[in-house]
Rosetta silent file (secondary structure, phi, psi, omega in degrees, C-alpha in Angstrom):
SEQUENCE: MYTLKKSLGQHFLVDQDVIQSILHALKEHPFKYLLEVGPGGGALTAHLLQLPEVEFKAVEIDDEKVAYLSKQFPGLKPQLIHQSFLDMDIPFENPFTIIGNFPYNISTQILFKILDWKDQVPVVIGMFQKEVAQRAAAVPGSKAFGVLSALLQPYYHIEYLFNVPASCFQPPPKVESGVIRLTRTTQVLNFRSDKHYRLLVKTAFNQRRKTMRNSVKGLFAPEVLQDEIFSRRPETLSIQEFAALTFKMN
SCORE:     score description
SCORE:     0.000 S_00000001
   1 L     0.000 -127.898 -179.633    0.000    0.000    0.000 S_00000001
   2 L  -159.180  164.844  176.026    1.414    3.385    0.997 S_00000001
   3 L  -107.670  159.474  179.266    2.106    5.595    3.997 S_00000001
   4 L  -101.468  133.480 -174.410    0.654    9.017    4.702 S_00000001
   5 L  -109.234  113.364  178.658    3.079   11.916    4.995 S_00000001
   6 H   -62.803  -32.218 -178.333    2.212   14.754    7.365 S_00000001
   7 H   -62.494  -24.551  179.586    4.944   16.880    5.763 S_00000001
   8 H  -101.561    7.990  178.231    2.902   16.891    2.529 S_00000001
   9 L    63.927   37.504 -173.391   -0.393   17.556    4.301 S_00000001
  10 L   -84.583  113.552  171.676   -1.798   14.212    3.195 S_00000001
  11 L  -135.229  107.578 -169.803   -5.368   13.501    4.305 S_00000001
  12 E   -92.526  132.460  179.416   -7.029   11.253    1.752 S_00000001
  13 E   -69.759  129.172 -178.947  -10.731   11.415    1.019 S_00000001
  14 L  -126.170   -7.159 -177.222  -12.434    8.032    1.559 S_00000001
  15 L   -81.614  116.901 -175.236  -16.143    8.881    1.782 S_00000001
  16 H   -69.237  -30.316  177.721  -17.891    7.710   -1.392 S_00000001
  17 H   -64.770  -41.968  178.478  -20.895   10.006   -0.926 S_00000001
  18 H   -66.405  -41.683  178.031  -18.609   13.044   -0.889 S_00000001
  19 H   -58.806  -43.445  179.152  -16.726   11.730   -3.921 S_00000001
  20 H   -65.773  -35.497  177.307  -20.015   11.385   -5.816 S_00000001
  21 H   -65.959  -39.183  177.361  -21.003   14.944   -4.833 S_00000001
  22 H   -65.610  -43.868  179.176  -17.692   16.257   -6.184 S_00000001
  23 H   -62.808  -38.790  178.308  -18.160   14.309   -9.421 S_00000001
  24 H   -62.759  -43.546  178.632  -21.683   15.691   -9.793 S_00000001
  25 H   -64.026  -38.367  179.512  -20.369   19.252   -9.399 S_00000001
  26 H   -62.439  -42.712 -173.806  -17.623   18.533  -11.935 S_00000001
  27 H   -75.404   -8.245 -179.282  -20.053   17.239  -14.561 S_00000001
  28 L   -71.792  -17.592  176.712  -22.250   20.356  -14.422 S_00000001
  29 L  -122.443  120.453 -176.847  -19.779   22.141  -16.718 S_00000001
  30 L   -64.495  147.208  179.218  -18.675   20.289  -19.894 S_00000001
  31 L  -156.328  157.310  176.769  -14.952   19.739  -20.447 S_00000001
  32 L  -117.724  -19.134 -178.500  -12.608   17.669  -22.611 S_00000001
  33 E  -126.696  136.274 -173.101   -9.347   18.099  -20.703 S_00000001
  34 E  -141.278  132.257  174.987   -8.931   17.489  -16.971 S_00000001
  35 E  -117.296  125.503  171.901   -6.059   17.810  -14.501 S_00000001
  36 E   -99.457  130.253  179.105   -6.252   16.261  -11.035 S_00000001
  37 E  -100.589  122.589  177.391   -3.939   17.833   -8.462 S_00000001
  38 L    67.430   61.452 -179.089   -2.676   15.489   -5.741 S_00000001
  39 L   -64.819  -22.805  175.445   -4.435   12.200   -6.559 S_00000001
  40 L    57.039 -117.869 -178.280   -2.850   10.576   -3.493 S_00000001
  41 L   -85.310   -0.693  172.348   -4.396    7.141   -2.981 S_00000001
  42 L    85.725   13.891 -178.773   -6.574    7.446   -6.080 S_00000001
  43 L   -60.000  -42.684  177.626  -10.063    7.472   -4.487 S_00000001
  44 L   -83.186  -36.407 -178.568  -11.225   10.219   -6.843 S_00000001
  45 H   -55.477  -40.035 -178.303   -8.847    9.216   -9.651 S_00000001
  46 H   -56.425  -35.995  179.463  -10.558    5.839  -10.064 S_00000001
  47 H   -81.473  -37.509 -177.774  -13.749    7.649  -11.091 S_00000001
  48 H   -65.754  -34.641  179.374  -12.061   10.334  -13.202 S_00000001
  49 L   -65.279  -19.997 -178.347  -10.320    7.705  -15.322 S_00000001
  50 L   -91.966   -1.935 -179.956  -13.736    6.356  -16.313 S_00000001
  51 L   -68.128  128.120 -176.595  -15.042    9.642  -17.707 S_00000001
  52 L   -74.601  142.848  173.530  -15.758    9.147  -21.421 S_00000001
  53 L    56.657   37.713  177.836  -13.998   11.234  -24.075 S_00000001
  54 L  -122.809  129.660  172.921  -11.870   13.127  -21.559 S_00000001
  55 E   -86.942  116.379 -169.838   -8.109   13.576  -21.805 S_00000001
  56 E  -114.538  138.238  171.462   -6.973   13.154  -18.209 S_00000001
  57 E  -136.440  156.353  177.202   -3.714   13.933  -16.427 S_00000001
  58 E  -136.293  144.164  178.925   -2.749   13.912  -12.757 S_00000001
  59 E  -119.054  127.854 -176.142    0.125   15.612  -10.946 S_00000001
  60 E  -142.639  129.874 -176.743    1.602   14.069   -7.788 S_00000001
  61 L   -87.760  -26.447 -170.941    4.824   15.012   -5.974 S_00000001
  62 L   -79.986  119.950 -179.039    5.137   12.012   -3.642 S_00000001
  63 H   -52.496  -47.504 -175.505    7.379    9.205   -4.997 S_00000001
  64 H   -64.262  -40.326  179.779    5.521    6.514   -3.076 S_00000001
  65 H   -70.041  -35.295  176.523    2.087    7.637   -4.285 S_00000001
  66 H   -61.680  -44.764  178.960    3.324    7.799   -7.890 S_00000001
  67 H   -63.681  -41.950 -179.633    4.552    4.198   -7.626 S_00000001
  68 H   -65.223  -47.470 -178.576    1.281    3.109   -6.014 S_00000001
  69 H   -63.356  -39.046  179.948   -0.919    4.868   -8.580 S_00000001
  70 H   -63.371  -35.090  179.046    1.125    3.475  -11.489 S_00000001
  71 H   -78.564  -40.924 -176.741    0.606   -0.042  -10.150 S_00000001
  72 H   -71.217  -36.925 -178.506   -3.048    0.431   -9.185 S_00000001
  73 L  -128.224   79.630 -175.426   -4.005    2.145  -12.462 S_00000001
  74 H   -54.433  -33.607 -179.873   -1.568    0.973  -15.172 S_00000001
  75 H   -70.386  -15.271 -178.931   -3.335    3.053  -17.818 S_00000001
  76 H   -80.043  -24.906 -169.461   -2.674    6.209  -15.814 S_00000001
  77 H   -49.589  -45.319 -179.686    1.127    5.953  -15.921 S_00000001
  78 H   -67.830  -20.260 -177.889    1.675    7.925  -19.181 S_00000001
  79 H  -100.844    4.696 -176.536   -0.630   10.689  -17.886 S_00000001
  80 E   -94.768  118.329 -178.406    0.912   10.868  -14.404 S_00000001
  81 E   -97.839  115.744 -176.843    3.145   13.902  -13.868 S_00000001
  82 E   -91.629   88.815 -173.177    5.662   13.311  -11.076 S_00000001
  83 L  -168.893  164.108  170.337    6.218   16.867   -9.910 S_00000001
  84 L   -75.431  135.838  176.317    4.957   19.585   -7.581 S_00000001
  85 H   -56.412  -35.110 -176.634    1.931   21.355   -9.011 S_00000001
  86 H   -68.303  -19.680 -177.828    3.567   24.643   -8.032 S_00000001
  87 H  -104.140   -9.588 -170.996    6.562   23.902  -10.288 S_00000001
  88 L   -78.965  155.324  172.084    4.845   22.337  -13.291 S_00000001
  89 L   -82.399  164.240  179.731    4.289   23.897  -16.699 S_00000001
  90 L   -58.553  129.129 -167.566    0.797   24.206  -18.108 S_00000001
  91 L   -85.187  -16.853 -178.951   -0.237   20.603  -18.938 S_00000001
  92 L  -131.745  151.379  173.785   -2.538   21.111  -21.941 S_00000001
  93 L   -80.425  -25.499 -178.455   -2.552   23.347  -24.989 S_00000001
  94 L   -97.996  161.750  176.436   -6.356   23.534  -24.837 S_00000001
  95 L   -56.831  140.832 -175.843   -8.547   24.920  -22.018 S_00000001
  96 L  -142.349  152.816  176.347   -8.798   22.433  -19.150 S_00000001
  97 E   -91.806  147.482  176.632  -10.637   21.915  -15.864 S_00000001
  98 E  -115.602  137.224  176.796   -8.757   21.412  -12.583 S_00000001
  99 E  -137.582  150.553  176.603   -9.974   19.176   -9.768 S_00000001
 100 E   174.292  153.495  164.962   -8.383   18.079   -6.529 S_00000001
 101 E   -92.340   89.056 -166.287   -8.342   17.466   -2.821 S_00000001
 102 L   -72.070  137.299  175.886   -5.666   20.117   -2.513 S_00000001
 103 L   -55.346  124.592 -171.822   -2.889   19.779    0.098 S_00000001
 104 H   -66.859  -25.031 -176.950   -3.962   22.224    2.811 S_00000001
 105 H   -75.530  -12.697  177.573   -0.438   23.441    3.534 S_00000001
 106 H  -131.767   19.860 -171.907   -0.090   24.955    0.029 S_00000001
 107 H   -63.974  -37.636  178.456   -3.726   25.503   -0.960 S_00000001
 108 H   -67.053  -39.858  177.047   -3.487   29.303   -1.219 S_00000001
 109 H   -62.840  -36.398  178.037   -0.370   28.996   -3.368 S_00000001
 110 H   -62.354  -43.729 -179.857   -2.257   26.546   -5.592 S_00000001
 111 H   -63.711  -38.954  178.706   -5.044   29.084   -6.133 S_00000001
 112 H   -69.916  -32.361  175.002   -2.555   31.799   -7.077 S_00000001
 113 H   -65.399  -43.184  177.663   -0.864   29.401   -9.519 S_00000001
 114 H   -61.169  -36.171  178.832   -4.261   28.719  -11.089 S_00000001
 115 H   -61.819  -34.651  176.240   -4.757   32.471  -11.335 S_00000001
 116 H   -65.148  -26.188 -178.654   -1.635   32.651  -13.511 S_00000001
 117 L  -100.502   14.061 -168.175   -3.329   30.125  -15.831 S_00000001
 118 L   -53.264  -32.395 -178.666   -6.752   31.800  -15.714 S_00000001
 119 L   -74.572  -12.049  179.536   -7.081   32.153  -19.496 S_00000001
 120 L  -108.335  -11.270 -172.840   -6.652   28.380  -19.869 S_00000001
 121 L  -119.937   96.300 -178.368   -8.683   27.228  -16.851 S_00000001
 122 L   -77.392  -26.417 -176.167  -12.438   27.886  -17.086 S_00000001
 123 E  -142.426  140.129  173.835  -13.464   25.734  -14.092 S_00000001
 124 E  -131.598  131.072  171.259  -11.878   24.533  -10.851 S_00000001
 125 E  -116.185  117.408 -173.522  -13.478   22.111   -8.353 S_00000001
 126 E  -137.214  142.969  171.092  -11.428   22.025   -5.185 S_00000001
 127 E   -97.410  126.660 -177.618  -11.432   20.664   -1.656 S_00000001
 128 E  -133.240  164.620  165.510   -9.824   23.085    0.776 S_00000001
 129 E   -55.751  137.103 -172.356   -9.537   23.705    4.463 S_00000001
 130 H   -52.639  -40.710 -178.601  -12.928   25.225    5.292 S_00000001
 131 H   -62.016  -41.162  179.109  -11.421   28.558    6.303 S_00000001
 132 H   -68.259  -43.074  178.218   -9.598   28.913    2.962 S_00000001
 133 H   -59.784  -42.684  179.286  -12.708   27.909    1.005 S_00000001
 134 H   -66.229  -38.343  178.895  -14.763   30.502    2.897 S_00000001
 135 H   -65.679  -40.642 -179.871  -12.156   33.194    2.276 S_00000001
 136 H   -62.106  -38.884 -175.200  -12.100   32.476   -1.455 S_00000001
 137 H   -93.556    0.258 -172.390  -15.899   32.752   -1.695 S_00000001
 138 L   -64.050  150.779  178.021  -16.333   35.623    0.792 S_00000001
 139 L  -102.406  153.177  177.990  -18.308   38.754   -0.077 S_00000001
 140 L   -55.591  141.203 -178.869  -17.189   42.339    0.664 S_00000001
 141 L    97.210  -14.914  178.101  -18.108   43.449    4.158 S_00000001
 142 L   -92.505  157.609 -179.329  -17.568   40.028    5.717 S_00000001
 143 L   -64.767  -28.227 -177.204  -14.683   39.197    8.025 S_00000001
 144 L   -78.975  -16.627 -177.868  -13.472   36.496    5.620 S_00000001
 145 L   -69.332  126.542 -176.849  -13.146   38.897    2.673 S_00000001
 146 L  -161.628 -152.560 -176.471   -9.467   39.605    2.059 S_00000001
 147 H   -56.096  -47.587 -176.711   -6.540   39.268   -0.332 S_00000001
 148 H   -60.804  -48.616  179.497   -7.586   35.831   -1.590 S_00000001
 149 H   -59.644  -50.139 -172.898  -11.184   36.884   -2.284 S_00000001
 150 H   -69.393  -27.428  178.854  -10.270   40.180   -3.889 S_00000001
 151 H   -84.083  -30.980 -179.019   -7.583   38.701   -6.157 S_00000001
 152 H   -82.392  -38.568 -166.987   -9.623   35.711   -7.361 S_00000001
 153 L   -71.551  -18.610  171.250  -13.050   37.253   -7.845 S_00000001
 154 L   -65.040  -21.746 -173.464  -12.295   39.602  -10.762 S_00000001
 155 L  -112.205  -24.819 -176.351  -11.626   36.460  -12.809 S_00000001
 156 E  -132.297  137.334  166.114  -13.752   33.733  -11.228 S_00000001
 157 E   -82.078  126.832 -172.279  -17.274   33.384   -9.873 S_00000001
 158 E  -117.195  124.115  179.473  -16.787   31.346   -6.699 S_00000001
 159 E  -113.153  129.481  171.361  -19.437   29.085   -5.172 S_00000001
 160 E   -84.811  111.764 -170.942  -19.117   27.436   -1.764 S_00000001
 161 E   -85.965  -53.186 -179.662  -20.713   24.061   -2.540 S_00000001
 162 E  -166.848  159.604  175.368  -20.686   22.026    0.678 S_00000001
 163 E   -82.822  154.069  175.154  -18.878   21.185    3.916 S_00000001
 164 E  -131.224  114.571 -179.252  -16.905   17.967    4.348 S_00000001
 165 L   -64.997  155.549  179.391  -16.503   16.572    7.897 S_00000001
 166 H   -60.911  -27.228 -178.280  -13.097   15.395    9.109 S_00000001
 167 H   -67.091  -11.339  179.666  -14.482   11.859    9.397 S_00000001
 168 H   -83.007   -0.908 -176.109  -14.569   11.623    5.587 S_00000001
 169 E  -118.204  158.522  172.151  -10.761   11.502    5.455 S_00000001
 170 E  -130.131  116.991   -9.274   -8.044    9.051    6.410 S_00000001
 171 L   -73.328  158.772  178.523   -6.449   10.149    8.653 S_00000001
 172 L   -64.998  128.959  176.263   -9.039   12.707    9.827 S_00000001
 173 L   -72.208  166.668  179.270   -7.581   16.245    9.701 S_00000001
 174 L   -86.509    1.804 -179.321   -7.871   18.549   12.700 S_00000001
 175 L  -125.490  159.155  173.438   -9.814   21.060   10.599 S_00000001
 176 L   -81.439  162.450 -177.365  -13.082   20.984    8.680 S_00000001
 177 E  -124.996  163.443  177.705  -13.060   21.082    4.892 S_00000001
 178 E  -147.618  147.846  178.182  -15.137   22.657    2.169 S_00000001
 179 E  -106.453  130.634  177.152  -15.582   22.195   -1.572 S_00000001
 180 E  -124.765  157.932  174.149  -15.761   25.238   -3.831 S_00000001
 181 E  -123.131  129.030  174.567  -16.196   25.748   -7.552 S_00000001
 182 E  -105.839  125.913  178.404  -14.480   28.524   -9.471 S_00000001
 183 E  -122.327  124.262 -176.317  -16.025   29.398  -12.828 S_00000001
 184 E   -56.751  126.707 -177.717  -14.250   31.831  -15.112 S_00000001
 185 L   -78.752  146.252  177.365  -16.271   35.022  -15.335 S_00000001
 186 L   -95.413  -10.777 -179.730  -17.250   36.458  -18.705 S_00000001
 187 L   -91.215  112.526 -175.377  -17.710   39.956  -17.276 S_00000001
 188 L   -79.862  128.262  176.690  -14.394   41.769  -17.531 S_00000001
 189 L   -81.707  130.240 -176.087  -13.498   44.029  -14.600 S_00000001
 190 L   -88.655  106.669  174.591  -12.159   47.359  -15.810 S_00000001
 191 L  -137.466  170.142 -173.871   -8.896   48.271  -14.091 S_00000001
 192 L   -62.087  -44.795  175.366   -5.630   49.955  -15.051 S_00000001
 193 L  -171.296  160.954  174.005   -3.688   46.678  -15.196 S_00000001
 194 H   -54.485  -42.937 -176.428   -3.362   43.345  -13.396 S_00000001
 195 H   -61.996  -45.848  179.874   -0.193   44.668  -11.796 S_00000001
 196 H   -64.826  -41.908 -178.012   -1.835   47.811  -10.405 S_00000001
 197 H   -63.420  -47.569 -178.504   -4.852   45.882   -9.118 S_00000001
 198 H   -63.684  -41.424  179.067   -2.768   43.247   -7.339 S_00000001
 199 H   -61.329  -44.805 -178.596   -0.473   45.861   -5.797 S_00000001
 200 H   -63.683  -47.361 -178.081   -3.426   47.867   -4.473 S_00000001
 201 H   -63.743  -47.220 -178.389   -5.232   44.853   -3.006 S_00000001
 202 H   -64.111  -39.971  179.450   -2.131   43.373   -1.381 S_00000001
 203 H   -67.005  -42.649 -179.199   -1.080   46.733    0.076 S_00000001
 204 H   -62.030  -45.968 -175.356   -4.568   47.460    1.403 S_00000001
 205 H   -84.610   -7.161  174.686   -4.981   44.107    3.148 S_00000001
 206 H   -63.992  -26.983  176.122   -1.441   44.062    4.483 S_00000001
 207 L  -132.215   62.910 -168.854   -2.807   46.365    7.195 S_00000001
 208 L   -65.407  -19.957  179.967   -6.464   45.414    7.040 S_00000001
 209 L   -80.600  -12.190  179.051   -7.350   46.877   10.439 S_00000001
 210 L   -92.188  163.828  174.118   -6.380   50.336    9.258 S_00000001
 211 L   -72.308  160.803  177.537   -8.378   52.594    6.974 S_00000001
 212 H   -56.891  -36.422 -177.730   -7.463   52.673    3.312 S_00000001
 213 H   -58.461  -37.249 -179.569   -6.034   56.155    3.820 S_00000001
 214 H   -84.307  -35.068 -173.684   -3.388   54.766    6.161 S_00000001
 215 H   -80.269  -29.457 -175.736   -2.730   51.435    4.456 S_00000001
 216 L  -118.449   19.079 -174.121   -2.307   52.622    0.843 S_00000001
 217 H   -59.561  -25.390  179.542   -1.090   56.204    1.330 S_00000001
 218 H   -76.175   -8.221 -176.112    2.143   55.458   -0.531 S_00000001
 219 H  -101.386   -6.974 -174.811    0.227   54.591   -3.721 S_00000001
 220 L  -134.102  153.472  174.601   -1.796   57.815   -4.126 S_00000001
 221 L   -68.878  150.613 -177.949   -1.253   61.560   -4.199 S_00000001
 222 L   -54.344  -38.383 -178.517   -2.311   63.415   -1.006 S_00000001
 223 L   -69.290  -32.126  177.785   -5.219   65.156   -2.732 S_00000001
 224 H   -67.790  -36.530 -178.217   -6.608   61.829   -3.998 S_00000001
 225 H   -66.694   -9.221  177.926   -6.489   60.410   -0.472 S_00000001
 226 H   -75.758  -15.272  179.550   -9.032   63.030    0.646 S_00000001
 227 L   -58.927  143.213 -175.671  -11.789   61.055   -1.084 S_00000001
 228 H   -60.923  -26.897 -178.414  -14.256   59.552    1.392 S_00000001
 229 H   -60.427  -27.330 -178.376  -13.591   56.008    0.141 S_00000001
 230 H   -77.780   -5.232  174.653  -10.186   56.105    1.841 S_00000001
 231 H   -83.496   -8.937 -177.710  -11.899   56.454    5.231 S_00000001
 232 L   -91.917  161.751  175.237  -13.160   52.883    4.895 S_00000001
 233 L   -87.804  151.609 -170.290  -11.420   49.643    5.782 S_00000001
 234 H   -59.304  -33.581 -176.685  -10.348   47.435    2.874 S_00000001
 235 H   -69.685   -9.883  178.447  -12.761   44.556    3.548 S_00000001
 236 H   -90.356   -9.918 -179.236  -15.713   46.912    2.929 S_00000001
 237 L   -85.344  139.944  173.944  -14.651   47.737   -0.638 S_00000001
 238 L   -79.915  165.938  177.997  -16.030   45.763   -3.565 S_00000001
 239 H   -66.183  -28.113  177.212  -13.733   44.490   -6.303 S_00000001
 240 H   -66.957  -37.996  178.724  -15.318   47.126   -8.578 S_00000001
 241 H   -70.271  -40.110  174.183  -14.267   49.875   -6.159 S_00000001
 242 H   -60.083  -43.847 -178.617  -10.719   48.512   -5.963 S_00000001
 243 H   -61.378  -43.064 -179.797  -10.632   48.384   -9.758 S_00000001
 244 H   -63.066  -36.139 -178.974  -11.802   52.000  -10.085 S_00000001
 245 H   -68.589  -23.089 -178.923   -9.119   53.170   -7.659 S_00000001
 246 H   -61.580  -27.921 -179.524   -6.327   51.703   -9.816 S_00000001
 247 L   -74.807  -11.402 -179.155   -6.840   54.531  -12.306 S_00000001
 248 L  -104.883    2.159 -178.627   -6.028   57.071   -9.569 S_00000001
 249 L   -72.601  156.213  178.080   -2.800   55.416   -8.403 S_00000001
 250 L   -59.601    0.000    0.000    0.550   57.150   -8.781 S_00000001
């Protein structure tokens, strides 16, 4: 069989009802190319390999899991990428869907990597630590709304689909989990540039307890900072308001 490595954040999904719910969510949006991130013991992989007319690949960093998966699913071996998802090149020339029970210790980094591929990735179905899933899907004005929400939501509509109890995993994690779906938005947010938008959002939330006037004062001229919007805290601003402010940056 295989061993579970805490250093890689390995908690493998074993509940078949949850697996079927994830598959149902996946099938709601048609796709021809699919990448699974972190197949681990192959509980979800076994079902993904049976999807008709789908070109499937999986990326797994753990040597032992790669050996196990290659033996368990011989047909998977040519499509199995033995590498860290964070280091890999884009796996398909055509648009592709991403699915995975993402390692919780790098889940935010995974989302930012997907953001770099946003023009190639129309849909993502992901299992995350519940707190991360809630932050990704959070709305302005909520405590969970922050850098992750504000950077993802200009490009993706994010739905929090369902909770997953710790008992659905082996071994059970010490945190609850949640499944979210990211769907590439067709409504383009108007901002000065990706670079300006990201800089503004990251700077604002770096000191989220302060007002915008104090947290982003280095990015705007003093007269611009007199606007009433800068009296608010960053989590109260919508992504549209952040986008509009990029045109007033130095």
